[in-house]
N, C-alpha and C positions, 0 to 999 in steps of 0.2 A: 073696205080696207083703208081707204083714204081717211075715213072718219076715225078709225082706230089709230092710224099714224098720228093724226092731229091731236088726238086725246093723249097719246103717249108723250108727244112733244110738250103739251101743256103741263102734264104731270112732271116731266123732267125739269122744266123751267121753274115750277113751284118748289121742287125739291132743292134745286140749286139756290133759289132765293131764300128759302127757309134756313138752309145750312149756313148761309152767310149773314143772316139777320143779326144785327148788333155787333158784328165783327168788323172793326176798322183797323187797317194796318197802314203804316207809312208806305208811300209808293216805292221807296228805295231806301238804302242806308242813310241814316241821319247822324248828325253830330250835335249832341246836346251838351251845353255847359250849364251847370247848376250853381248859381252864386249862393254861398252860405255865409259862414263866419269862420273864425280861426280854428285850426286843428285843436281838438279837445272840447270844442263847444257842442252843445246839443244840436245846433243846426248843421254843423259839419257831419255829425253822425247821422242825422236825418237824411242829409243829402246822399250819403253813402248807401243808406237803405233804399232810397228812391232809385238810385242808379242800378242797384242790384235787381230790383223788381222790374224796372223798365228794360233792363238788358235782356230780360227773358221774352219780351214781346216785340221789340223793335227788329227790323230786318237784319239779317246777317251782314256783317261788315260795318255796322253802326258803332259809334264811339260816344261814350258818355263820360264827361269829366266833372268832378266835384271841385269847385273853386273854393279855397279857404279864405274867402273874403266876400263882401266887405260890410255885411250887416244891413240893418233896416234903412239907414240913411244912404248908403252907397249902392245897394243892390237895385233899387228902382232906376237909378241912373245907368247902371251897367246894362240892364235889360232894355231900357229905352234906346241906348246907343247901339245895341246889337252885340255888345261884348259878352253877354250871357243870354241864354235862351229862356231860362227859368230862374227865378229868384225867390229866396225866402225873406220874409220881412214881417213885422207886426202889421196886421191889417190896418190899424189906425194910422200908422206911419205911411203905408202905401197910399192911403187916402190923402194924407198931407201932400205927398209927391204929386198925385194926380191933380190936386187943386192948387199946387204951388204955395203951400202955407208953411209957416214956422221956419224950419231949417232948409226949406227948398225955395230958391230965389226965382224959380220959374215953374210952369206947369209941365207935367209929363203925361200928356193926353193919350199916349199909345198903350199905357199899362192896362192889362186885363187880368181879371182873377181866374184862377184855375181851381184851386181847392183852398177853402178857408177853415178856420176853427180847428186847426190840426192839434192844438194843445191848449193848455192854460198856463200862461206865464204870470209870474208875480215880480214886481220890482222890489227886490229884497235889499234892505239895508242891514248889513251883517257886521257885527262888532266882535272882536276878540273879547272873551268874558273878562279878562284882566284889565280891559280899558275902563270898566266900571261905569258904563253909560247905559241909560234906560230909554232915552229918547234923543232925537237929533236936537231938540230944543236945549238939551244940556250943554251943547257946544257953545251956544251963545250965552246962556245964563251963567255958566261956570268958566267961560273963556278957555275952553279946553284945547290943548294942542293935540290934534288928531292927524294921523298919517293915513290919508285916504288913497285907496287904489280903485281904479276903474279902467275900462277898456280904452283903446286908442281914440284920440280926437277924431270926430266925424262919425263915430258909432252912435247908435241910439243910447247906449249906456252912458257915454260921455255927455250927451245932450241932456238926458234925464237926470243925471246926478246934479247938474246945475239947476234944472227946473225944480227938483225936490228941495235942494238947499235953499233956493230962492223962496219957495213956499213957506219955509221956516224963518225967513228973513235973514239968511246967512249968505254972504258973498265969498268968492274966492279970496278977495283981499282980507276979509275977516279971518278966514282960516289961516292965512299967512301971518296976520297980525298977532294971532294967539300962539304962534310958534309951530303951526302945522303946515301941511302941504297936500296937494292933490297930484297924484302920479297917474298918467295914462300909459298903460302898458299891455302886454300880451297875457293870455290866460295862464300860461305856465309860470310866468314871473309873478302874477297876482297870487296864485296858489302858494308859491314858494315864500313870498313876502309875508303872507298871512300866517303861514305855519311857523316861520322863524321870528315873527314879531317886528319885522322891518316895516310892516303896515299893520294897522289895528282897526281900520274901518273900511268896509268894502261895499260898493254899490254894484248890484248884479241882477240883470233880468234872469230869472230862474224858474224852471219847471220843478215840480216835486221830483226829487232824485237827480237833479241836475249834476252831471258828472264832475265838473270842476268843484262845485260847492261840496259835494259828497266826499271828494278826495281830501278836502281840508277838514271837514267835520269829523272824519275818522280819527284824526290825530290831534285836533285842536278844539278846545272848548269855545263854542261860538254862541252869540246871542243875536237872535233875529228881532230887530227893533220894530215895534208897532208904530203905525202912523197916527198922528193926532187926527181926530174926526174933521177938524176945520181944514187941515191940509189935504185930506182925501177929497173933500168937497171942492177946494180951490183947484186941485189938479184936474178934477172932472170938468169944472166949468171953463177953465182956461184952455185945456188941451184935449179933453174928451176921454181921459183915462177913467176906467170903471173901477168901483170898489171891488176888492177881491180878498178873500180870506185864505191864507195858506194853512192847510190843515195840519194839526199836530202829527208828528211822525214823518213829515216830508223829508227830514234829515236827522241824523244821529244827534241826540241831545236836545232836539226841539220838541218838547212835550206838551206845548200849548198851541192853540190856533193863534195866528198872527194877522192882524188887520193891515192890509196894504192896498196898493192899486195894482191893476193887472191888465192884460191884453192877450190876444191870441195870434198865433203864427199863421200866415197865409202864404200860399205858393202862387206866384203870378208869372205872366208871360207878356210878350208884346202882341199887339193886335196883328202884327205881321206873321205870327206863327200860323201855319196852315190849320184849317178847321179839323182835318183828320188827325193831325198830330196832337192838337190840344184835346180832342176827344179821347185819344188813346191814353194820354197821360192821366187825364181825369179818371177814366174808367179803371185804369190799372191801380191807381192809389186808393180810390174809393172801394174797389172790390177786394182789396187786400187790407182793409181796415183792421181786421183781427190780428193780422201779422204785425202791423204797425203798432197796435196797442200792446201786444205781448213783447215786442222788441224794445219799446221805449216807454218807460214809466210815465214820462211827461205827456204821452199821447193817449193816456187811458180814457180821456174824455172825448176823443175824436169821434164825431158822429157824421157820416157822409150825408145824412138827410138834411143837415144844417150847413153843410160846407159851402153852399152857394150864396148864403145870406150876406147882404152888403154890410150889415152891422159887424160882421166878422172879417170880411175881405177888404172893405174900404174902397172897392173898385167895381166898375161894370164887369160883368162876366164875359169871358171870351166865348164867341158863338159855339165853338167846339165843346167847351165845358157845359154851356147851357143846353146843348143838344143831349148830353148824357143825363143831366139832372132832370130834364123833362121826360126823357125815355123812362127813367126810374120812377117817375111820379112824384119826385121831391118838390118840383116846381109845377104849379098848375097853370 
């Protein structure tokens, strides 16, 4: 009889263990702040989708907030300071922050990757068709007065606009000397200015089907300017940006492939986040890949089996995220 009771006890323990295998839940209610970018941006919409998915798996009483700020340059700082728990950023720029390079005056060693390669971004240079420009080199060669719009100072967009102009040998002073200007402003003002002609040249990190660009392309004839081969190589060697071709049909009126540079979005956290919570976030997003792909055109390329690779995240993995990727066999 004693042997039977012991056998039943062993079976019960095994059943409980198997039932709970792979299931990790936060110990109690959590408060998560996800740092994204301005309302209307792809990242803000991503953040809202993440919050919806995570809201279904975190304990009752949890709160998830989507912060409409502050982009690739600001979000690593917010996460490192504890002002946000998760942040979206370009993997390459998260790597700059970790190493204290370029626009980061110190290292942010606590940053850890959760999910990388969420999408494919292109750094688009977009002109109103009536500007009559075929390449950024035309600005210098023809001394053109261009009215440039880009996102607020401190954003990756603002930083990259200067990097790209510099690669063409054009400075802000040159723009002003030719009678033009560079305006740093919000997404809604950018869209309005491009539609109304108050701006005629737009620098914008964009996924295929990017909501703000799409809204302008519906009513305004746009031209997506290709990069010169030498400029693509220069941006790669100086900053690590990869060549990327935006496929025809990404936006209304864009009927040809366009050569640009690109990068991929990564979700990161602080090393201070608990292993269980990091595991839960990673598992939830990766195992809802199809929902993310169908909800966001820009995420069509999201492949969880590659989401851990440092070439996309720019950062060491959080132990909780690494646990998930190893369990799935993505990491050996």
